[in-house]
C-alpha positions, 0 to 999 in steps of 0.5 A: 154703346157697348158694355152697358155704360150709360152717360148722363148729365143732370139738366134742371137738377135731373139726370138724363140717360141714354135710355131715356132717350132711346125711350122717348125716340121709340128706338134702342139705345144702341141706336141712340149711340149710333146717332152719336157716334157714328150716324152715318150708320143710321137713317136719316129719318131714325136720325132726326127723331132721335136727334129731337129727342135729344133736345127735347130732354136737354140730354148731352154726351159725357165727352169723358164716358165717350172716351172711355167707351169708345176710346175715341175723343171725337176730336178732329186736329187742325194745325193754324198756319202760322203765316194767315196772311199767304192765305185769306181763304183760311177764314171760309175754309175753317169756318166749313171745316167746322161744319162738314165735321160737327154734321158727324158729331165730331168737333175740330181741335184748333192748335199750332205748332212750329213749322216743319219737322220742329212741329211733329213734336206737337202732333206727337204729344196730341196723340200720345195723350188721346187727344184727338181722332185723327187730323186735318192738314192743311198749308201743305208744303213742297215734301211736307213730313206731316204726312210720312210722318203720320202715314208711318204711325198709322195715324188717321189724317186727310190733306187739303194740299199736295206735298209734291213729292219728287218720287212716288206717290203723296202719303194719304189721301188728300183733295186740292183745287187745280190751280194750274188749271185755273190759271191756264183758263185765267190766261186763255179768257185774258188772251181771247179779250185781246191780251198779248202781254200777260204776267205772273205775279207771285211770292218770293219766299224760301220755303216751297209752296207747291200751290203758288208753283202750280199757279205759276205752271198754268200760267206759264204753259199756257203763255207758251201753248199761245206763243205768248212772252214769258214775263214774272216778278216776285213780292219780297214781302206777304204784302201789298206793299211787296205786290205794288213794289214787284208790279212796278218792275213789270210796269216799268219794262220796255214792253210792259204788260197789259194785264197780270195774273196774281198768285193770290188777291192779297197780291191781286190788290197791291198790283191795283195799287200800284195801277192806280199809283201810276193813274191807269185804270184798272180793267182798261190799261191794266187788267189784273186778277187774283186768286182765292175770292177772300174778302179783298176781292170785294173791297176794292173798287169795281171788284177783282176778278178772282178765282174761287175756291169751293170751300164746302165742296172741300171740306166734305172730300176732307172729311170724306176721304178721312173716314175712308180710312187709310190709303192713297188717293187724291181728289182735284176740284176746279177752282170758278172764276168769278169775273169783276171789273179789275178784268172783265172777262167774258166767261 
């Protein structure tokens, strides 16, 4: 802390000050302030000692005083998508992100906003109120306007997901999972298991979603490399019913696939329901894979073979990139295939 300002709250009727915490921990007030505001500047042993003193005294820094002294809110903004069904990965991702941010002494502020350029007004309002210090972006789409808008205003942010710009680099720093690589690996595994007709099932959506296209590209490119026919179908809705209907078009073909790579777990479960409706056996007559390793993956009988996204590594990387300052850089992480009975791959 600078300027002589001390934060104090009343605990059990007694005021606890920054000076008291420093005295109990045997460190300077500046060190206590660093532990609270910039813990990366303090060695782990000293951080533990200061945290123990804070807990022992029941000291709770005033967020208002912190904001006045540092001109920072100590909050990172995150917009919750209005289509949560599209990614069943949202729940584990949010839990991991909250833990990663709280480990740095900050908190996550979750809000909602309209999609597209219309939602920028919400970001502008949060910035004007100094309600947050930075943003974590996710649920990115092709040409997502948020990245360029924030970058042009010097607002710190990091993105989970790419915006797939037609030209040049993506604004800001980002981390993503290599969906193309994972789906190519699924095709290789299915082909090694004896499948020569491997179909893809994705979403039919007016909003271009780069992640879905990336997964399809990995499937398509590997099919071409192996000389396999390309069969694809698309669900009209983000539901198991929509996926089942799309799967029916594949299974009714003159030469139906013996394996189906679905772009997400929800789609894969819909495929499995259609396979079973036809009295076929998933993992025997038709092999089915998904993406995300969500709770759905273990809710179906025998389990769903799927791609696990490394939530802890993604969120730790996001926080690291956020604190790295302005720049343009990206980190592409590998997904991990989890084999279950819907497609018993020998990995």
